[in-house]
C-alpha positions as a Python dict, from the first residue, in 0.01 Angstrom:
ca = {
    (1, 'M'): (0, 0, 0),
    (2, 'A'): (-377, -35, -13),
    (3, 'T'): (-408, 331, -100),
    (4, 'A'): (-149, 300, -378),
    (5, 'G'): (-330, -4, -518),
    (6, 'L'): (-663, 174, -519),
    (7, 'F'): (-504, 471, -699),
    (8, 'M'): (-365, 238, -970),
    (9, 'I'): (-704, 69, -1016),
    (10, 'C'): (-874, 408, -1055),
    (11, 'N'): (-619, 506, -1318),
    (12, 'V'): (-683, 185, -1511),
    (13, 'F'): (-1058, 243, -1519),
    (14, 'A'): (-1001, 607, -1614),
    (15, 'G'): (-788, 496, -1904),
    (16, 'T'): (-1043, 241, -2030),
    (17, 'S'): (-1311, 511, -2039),
    (18, 'D'): (-1081, 742, -2245),
    (19, 'S'): (-1116, 1018, -1986),
    (20, 'I'): (-850, 1288, -1962),
    (21, 'P'): (-744, 1407, -1617),
    (22, 'A'): (-845, 1766, -1549),
    (23, 'P'): (-550, 2007, -1542),
    (24, 'A'): (-429, 2100, -1196),
    (25, 'P'): (-552, 2434, -1060),
    (26, 'S'): (-317, 2724, -1129),
    (27, 'F'): (-248, 3040, -934),
    (28, 'S'): (-70, 3347, -1068),
    (29, 'I'): (29, 3691, -941),
    (30, 'T'): (112, 3968, -1188),
    (31, 'G'): (143, 4340, -1146),
    (32, 'S'): (294, 4671, -1249),
    (33, 'A'): (402, 5012, -1127),
    (34, 'D'): (437, 5337, -1321),
    (35, 'L'): (540, 5698, -1270),
    (36, 'Y'): (588, 5994, -1503),
    (37, 'Y'): (699, 6353, -1550),
    (38, 'R'): (488, 6586, -1765),
    (39, 'Y'): (580, 6931, -1894),
    (40, 'D'): (309, 7147, -2051),
    (41, 'F'): (452, 7410, -2285),
    (42, 'A'): (190, 7662, -2173),
    (43, 'K'): (279, 7577, -1810),
    (44, 'M'): (-84, 7483, -1736),
    (45, 'A'): (-189, 7151, -1581),
    (46, 'D'): (-547, 7221, -1695),
    (47, 'N'): (-439, 7176, -2058),
    (48, 'S'): (-463, 6800, -2013),
    (49, 'R'): (-814, 6701, -2126),
    (50, 'T'): (-755, 6326, -2100),
    (51, 'S'): (-718, 6077, -1816),
    (52, 'F'): (-432, 6026, -1570),
    (53, 'T'): (-182, 6298, -1675),
    (54, 'G'): (-327, 6622, -1536),
    (55, 'T'): (-2, 6772, -1403),
    (56, 'H'): (263, 7022, -1511),
    (57, 'D'): (635, 7021, -1426),
    (58, 'Q'): (593, 6749, -1165),
    (59, 'F'): (711, 6398, -1103),
    (60, 'A'): (390, 6204, -1044),
    (61, 'L'): (296, 5852, -941),
    (62, 'G'): (62, 5653, -1162),
    (63, 'M'): (-52, 5325, -1011),
    (64, 'A'): (81, 5022, -828),
    (65, 'S'): (-119, 4725, -949),
    (66, 'V'): (-139, 4360, -847),
    (67, 'K'): (-357, 4093, -1007),
    (68, 'F'): (-439, 3759, -843),
    (69, 'E'): (-585, 3483, -1058),
    (70, 'H'): (-682, 3127, -966),
    (71, 'K'): (-800, 2889, -1238),
    (72, 'T'): (-937, 2539, -1249),
    (73, 'S'): (-1059, 2352, -1556),
    (74, 'K'): (-1394, 2531, -1540),
    (75, 'V'): (-1371, 2820, -1292),
    (76, 'D'): (-1162, 3136, -1301),
    (77, 'M'): (-1140, 3393, -1019),
    (78, 'V'): (-970, 3731, -1070),
    (79, 'A'): (-896, 4000, -812),
    (80, 'D'): (-723, 4291, -986),
    (81, 'L'): (-626, 4575, -748),
    (82, 'G'): (-474, 4917, -812),
    (83, 'F'): (-342, 5185, -578),
    (84, 'G'): (-266, 5545, -673),
    (85, 'K'): (-410, 5838, -866),
    (86, 'R'): (-455, 5637, -1185),
    (87, 'A'): (-657, 5373, -997),
    (88, 'S'): (-874, 5625, -810),
    (89, 'D'): (-952, 5813, -1133),
    (90, 'F'): (-1046, 5482, -1296),
    (91, 'A'): (-1287, 5405, -1007),
    (92, 'Y'): (-1409, 5766, -973),
    (93, 'N'): (-1755, 5667, -846),
    (94, 'D'): (-1616, 5474, -549),
    (95, 'G'): (-1453, 5568, -221),
    (96, 'G'): (-1234, 5401, 37),
    (97, 'L'): (-1102, 5053, -30),
    (98, 'L'): (-1353, 4994, -311),
    (99, 'S'): (-1168, 5248, -526),
    (100, 'A'): (-871, 5008, -532),
    (101, 'V'): (-1075, 4740, -712),
    (102, 'K'): (-1005, 4752, -1083),
    (103, 'Q'): (-1162, 4413, -1149),
    (104, 'L'): (-1317, 4145, -930),
    (105, 'Y'): (-1504, 3862, -1098),
    (106, 'I'): (-1570, 3489, -1113),
    (107, 'S'): (-1614, 3300, -1441),
    (108, 'Y'): (-1760, 2955, -1506),
    (109, 'S'): (-1702, 2766, -1833),
    (110, 'P'): (-1929, 2461, -1873),
    (111, 'S'): (-1756, 2399, -2209),
    (112, 'S'): (-1473, 2539, -2419),
    (113, 'T'): (-1718, 2756, -2616),
    (114, 'V'): (-1929, 2904, -2334),
    (115, 'K'): (-1829, 3119, -2038),
    (116, 'F'): (-2043, 3297, -1776),
    (117, 'T'): (-1899, 3584, -1570),
    (118, 'A'): (-2026, 3780, -1270),
    (119, 'G'): (-1863, 4073, -1092),
    (120, 'T'): (-1678, 4387, -1204),
    (121, 'W'): (-1458, 4390, -1514),
    (122, 'A'): (-1288, 4646, -1738),
    (123, 'T'): (-1505, 4754, -2030),
    (124, 'H'): (-1496, 4581, -2366),
    (125, 'V'): (-1539, 4921, -2535),
    (126, 'G'): (-1235, 5088, -2692),
    (127, 'Y'): (-876, 5016, -2791),
    (128, 'E'): (-684, 5143, -2485),
    (129, 'L'): (-660, 4985, -2138),
    (130, 'V'): (-609, 5119, -1786),
    (131, 'D'): (-286, 4922, -1727),
    (132, 'P'): (-9, 5138, -1878),
    (133, 'Q'): (212, 4847, -1986),
    (134, 'L'): (-67, 4731, -2218),
    (135, 'N'): (-69, 5059, -2413),
    (136, 'R'): (208, 5197, -2634),
    (137, 'N'): (113, 5561, -2571),
    (138, 'Y'): (132, 5674, -2209),
    (139, 'S'): (-123, 5956, -2227),
    (140, 'M'): (-477, 5843, -2300),
    (141, 'S'): (-713, 5917, -2589),
    (142, 'Y'): (-1027, 6130, -2564),
    (143, 'M'): (-1233, 5820, -2640),
    (144, 'F'): (-1083, 5626, -2348),
    (145, 'T'): (-1125, 5925, -2114),
    (146, 'N'): (-1495, 5959, -2190),
    (147, 'G'): (-1562, 5596, -2115),
    (148, 'P'): (-1702, 5365, -2020),
    (149, 'F'): (-1436, 5231, -1780),
    (150, 'T'): (-1597, 4933, -1604),
    (151, 'H'): (-1914, 4724, -1589),
    (152, 'T'): (-2060, 4544, -1287),
    (153, 'G'): (-2311, 4269, -1353),
    (154, 'V'): (-2329, 3941, -1544),
    (155, 'K'): (-2230, 3843, -1896),
    (156, 'A'): (-2205, 3538, -2119),
    (157, 'D'): (-1942, 3472, -2386),
    (158, 'F'): (-2001, 3231, -2674),
    (159, 'T'): (-1746, 3115, -2933),
    (160, 'F'): (-1840, 2999, -3283),
    (161, 'G'): (-1528, 2912, -3479),
    (162, 'K'): (-1358, 3243, -3563),
    (163, 'S'): (-1647, 3447, -3422),
    (164, 'G'): (-1742, 3537, -3068),
    (165, 'V'): (-2053, 3691, -2911),
    (166, 'M'): (-2082, 3850, -2567),
    (167, 'V'): (-2408, 3968, -2410),
    (168, 'G'): (-2458, 4101, -2060),
    (169, 'L'): (-2661, 4304, -1812),
    (170, 'A'): (-2489, 4555, -1584),
    (171, 'N'): (-2534, 4844, -1346),
    (172, 'P'): (-2520, 5195, -1495),
    (173, 'T'): (-2179, 5260, -1648),
    (174, 'D'): (-1888, 5274, -1398),
    (175, 'M'): (-2119, 5205, -1102),
    (176, 'R'): (-1996, 4921, -878),
    (177, 'V'): (-2256, 5018, -614),
    (178, 'V'): (-2561, 5226, -707),
    (179, 'P'): (-2620, 5484, -429),
    (180, 'A'): (-2953, 5490, -247),
    (181, 'G'): (-3199, 5746, -376),
    (182, 'V'): (-3094, 5740, -743),
    (183, 'M'): (-3232, 5553, -1039),
    (184, 'N'): (-3112, 5191, -1029),
    (185, 'N'): (-3136, 5117, -1400),
    (186, 'K'): (-2959, 4844, -1593),
    (187, 'F'): (-2744, 4863, -1905),
    (188, 'F'): (-2733, 4611, -2188),
    (189, 'I'): (-2381, 4538, -2312),
    (190, 'G'): (-2273, 4337, -2614),
    (191, 'Q'): (-1983, 4251, -2842),
    (192, 'Y'): (-1930, 4068, -3169),
    (193, 'S'): (-1572, 3967, -3242),
    (194, 'Y'): (-1412, 3809, -3546),
    (195, 'A'): (-1056, 3676, -3566),
    (196, 'A'): (-975, 3612, -3931),
    (197, 'S'): (-625, 3512, -3818),
    (198, 'D'): (-365, 3607, -3558),
    (199, 'N'): (-288, 3904, -3784),
    (200, 'F'): (-637, 4055, -3811),
    (201, 'K'): (-910, 4092, -3550),
    (202, 'A'): (-1229, 4299, -3536),
    (203, 'Y'): (-1457, 4390, -3244),
    (204, 'L'): (-1797, 4559, -3264),
    (205, 'N'): (-1905, 4679, -2919),
    (206, 'F'): (-2230, 4816, -2781),
    (207, 'V'): (-2359, 4969, -2456),
    (208, 'A'): (-2711, 5103, -2396),
    (209, 'G'): (-2931, 5196, -2101),
    (210, 'K'): (-3049, 5467, -1863),
    (211, 'G'): (-2805, 5636, -1628),
    (212, 'T'): (-2873, 5712, -1263),
    (213, 'D'): (-3016, 6050, -1368),
    (214, 'T'): (-3252, 5884, -1627),
    (215, 'T'): (-3035, 5997, -1920),
    (216, 'K'): (-3077, 5755, -2211),
    (217, 'I'): (-2738, 5651, -2344),
    (218, 'N'): (-2624, 5426, -2625),
    (219, 'Q'): (-2272, 5384, -2757),
    (220, 'T'): (-2142, 5185, -3053),
    (221, 'D'): (-1771, 5118, -3085),
    (222, 'L'): (-1544, 4951, -3342),
    (223, 'V'): (-1191, 4822, -3287),
    (224, 'L'): (-968, 4677, -3560),
    (225, 'T'): (-616, 4539, -3517),
    (226, 'S'): (-386, 4423, -3795),
    (227, 'K'): (-29, 4294, -3794),
    (228, 'I'): (116, 4380, -4134),
    (229, 'S'): (458, 4228, -4064),
    (230, 'S'): (682, 4136, -3772),
    (231, 'K'): (780, 4503, -3746),
    (232, 'F'): (464, 4695, -3838),
    (233, 'G'): (109, 4690, -3701),
    (234, 'I'): (-204, 4905, -3717),
    (235, 'G'): (-484, 4969, -3470),
    (236, 'F'): (-808, 5157, -3532),
    (237, 'N'): (-1083, 5268, -3295),
    (238, 'A'): (-1406, 5453, -3372),
    (239, 'T'): (-1691, 5528, -3135),
    (240, 'V'): (-2015, 5725, -3128),
    (241, 'N'): (-2218, 5805, -2817),
    (242, 'S'): (-2576, 5933, -2830),
    (243, 'S'): (-2758, 6071, -2524),
    (244, 'K'): (-3109, 6196, -2454),
    (245, 'F'): (-3144, 6411, -2140),
    (246, 'W'): (-3458, 6441, -1925),
    (247, 'K'): (-3554, 6810, -1913),
    (248, 'N'): (-3885, 6983, -1852),
    (249, 'K'): (-4065, 6649, -1809),
    (250, 'K'): (-3955, 6516, -2148),
    (251, 'Y'): (-3648, 6387, -2326),
    (252, 'T'): (-3438, 6617, -2541),
    (253, 'D'): (-3344, 6528, -2895),
    (254, 'A'): (-3041, 6301, -2915),
    (255, 'M'): (-2708, 6477, -2867),
    (256, 'S'): (-2389, 6296, -2958),
    (257, 'W'): (-2013, 6294, -2942),
    (258, 'W'): (-1788, 6073, -3148),
    (259, 'G'): (-1426, 6003, -3224),
    (260, 'S'): (-1182, 5792, -3421),
    (261, 'A'): (-815, 5712, -3376),
    (262, 'L'): (-547, 5544, -3584),
    (263, 'Y'): (-244, 5377, -3421),
    (264, 'L'): (67, 5311, -3629),
    (265, 'N'): (312, 5079, -3452),
    (266, 'F'): (669, 5026, -3572),
    (267, 'D'): (912, 4788, -3397),
    (268, 'P'): (1253, 4780, -3566),
    (269, 'S'): (1386, 4564, -3279),
    (270, 'S'): (1267, 4378, -2970),
    (271, 'I'): (1390, 4657, -2742),
    (272, 'F'): (1267, 4964, -2930),
    (273, 'G'): (939, 5069, -3085),
    (274, 'L'): (750, 5376, -3203),
    (275, 'T'): (376, 5450, -3198),
    (276, 'L'): (204, 5740, -3369),
    (277, 'R'): (-155, 5800, -3257),
    (278, 'G'): (-378, 6039, -3447),
    (279, 'E'): (-721, 6104, -3293),
    (280, 'Y'): (-1015, 6317, -3402),
    (281, 'F'): (-1275, 6388, -3134),
    (282, 'S'): (-1599, 6575, -3207),
    (283, 'D'): (-1825, 6721, -2935),
    (284, 'K'): (-2033, 6997, -3094),
    (285, 'N'): (-2283, 6988, -2803),
    (286, 'S'): (-2014, 7048, -2536),
    (287, 'I'): (-2103, 6727, -2353),
    (288, 'K'): (-1743, 6624, -2280),
    (289, 'I'): (-1510, 6915, -2357),
    (290, 'P'): (-1574, 7265, -2214),
    (291, 'A'): (-1602, 7476, -2530),
    (292, 'G'): (-1727, 7195, -2752),
    (293, 'G'): (-1624, 7174, -3115),
    (294, 'N'): (-1359, 6925, -3217),
    (295, 'V'): (-1004, 6829, -3126),
    (296, 'F'): (-734, 6669, -3337),
    (297, 'A'): (-463, 6517, -3116),
    (298, 'T'): (-133, 6376, -3241),
    (299, 'T'): (85, 6170, -3005),
    (300, 'L'): (427, 6026, -3085),
    (301, 'S'): (563, 5778, -2828),
    (302, 'A'): (885, 5578, -2819),
    (303, 'N'): (906, 5252, -2622),
    (304, 'F'): (1242, 5135, -2486),
    (305, 'K'): (1210, 4787, -2330),
    (306, 'V'): (1444, 4590, -2106),
    (307, 'D'): (1296, 4278, -1946),
    (308, 'G'): (980, 4405, -1771),
    (309, 'F'): (1086, 4771, -1779),
    (310, 'I'): (945, 5019, -2033),
    (311, 'F'): (1063, 5379, -2075),
    (312, 'I'): (832, 5606, -2279),
    (313, 'P'): (929, 5955, -2396),
    (314, 'E'): (622, 6112, -2558),
    (315, 'L'): (535, 6431, -2746),
    (316, 'R'): (169, 6531, -2773),
    (317, 'L'): (0, 6809, -2973),
    (318, 'D'): (-371, 6893, -2934),
    (319, 'N'): (-548, 7131, -3174),
    (320, 'S'): (-913, 7244, -3151),
    (321, 'N'): (-1142, 7472, -3349),
    (322, 'K'): (-1262, 7617, -3015),
    (323, 'L'): (-1088, 7767, -2711),
    (324, 'N'): (-1051, 7438, -2521),
    (325, 'F'): (-699, 7505, -2390),
    (326, 'F'): (-506, 7781, -2211),
    (327, 'D'): (-193, 7988, -2263),
    (328, 'K'): (53, 8064, -1982),
    (329, 'D'): (-162, 8361, -1871),
    (330, 'G'): (-475, 8148, -1840),
    (331, 'K'): (-640, 8284, -2154),
    (332, 'G'): (-825, 8051, -2386),
    (333, 'K'): (-644, 7915, -2690),
    (334, 'K'): (-700, 7651, -2956),
    (335, 'S'): (-391, 7437, -2910),
    (336, 'A'): (-176, 7270, -2646),
    (337, 'A'): (155, 7084, -2644),
    (338, 'S'): (314, 6865, -2380),
    (339, 'L'): (609, 6634, -2321),
    (340, 'I'): (597, 6321, -2102),
    (341, 'F'): (865, 6086, -1973),
    (342, 'A'): (713, 5770, -1824),
    (343, 'A'): (866, 5467, -1653),
    (344, 'I'): (676, 5139, -1620),
    (345, 'Y'): (772, 4805, -1472),
    (346, 'A'): (551, 4497, -1510),
    (347, 'F'): (593, 4140, -1391),
}
């Protein structure tokens, strides 16, 4: 009884001071699993120049993913783990159990407009995400494939009305642990975001620094999303990466690659949708694609949804002005075509 009385007295004083009880801590577990079948019309697995789908005429596993999140009124802890080829490709610089860590970070919010984060998190750069249920195309774009994937360090997010600013300092791109004996440089990362409404959002992203081999890198990226109606939406992504390489005791002139992609999303019903992605990727210096030049890739994906299940049949056509692909005899050619059937379940 004494304890109950004390509790009531505390509540009375709390009420007279107009304080609001902090929300109770919350804990959630979410996850996903995906698998796919890919057929390359030239019967060559090497015709896939983008992430996660480098097979031909095989049933392949993607990733089993589980995300743990615990939140209080001011602190948020996330442990996001992935197992499978998709996860290991995403964490390509890591080995052993560390390659299963997609994200691992702790955030502290002293107010509703400020948040500080430390750890490893998926990059802010680009339109597409590693978790397949969060994309409408199953195969990835050239811009996603050529990164960055993750950042490990510290960052601060600030909100000003409809605008947001993020600044941070991180290890070299995609490096959770910098190996001994290599350059341990730091990258500056930043983002400006603007949400005019729920129907239009814009993100201007930036990454710059020296890699572990002293290469000077800077990348600027733009993402736009617009919901035209309840059935039609548009996404746009453009990025340019400039690099200076250390050769013969001096830096080379800047060499760049760039790309842009348009995503047209049509949802005639809650259980069916279509997405057409058109991407142009330019790499005249052969930094990212073997023969250099440019590639125009067109991807048409259907999404059939039932509860947490998504089935994606997808047709993809890649065309280049250089011999970046192969025919069935292994000879170079300028185009490639493939068909994918993917199954995803998320909870």
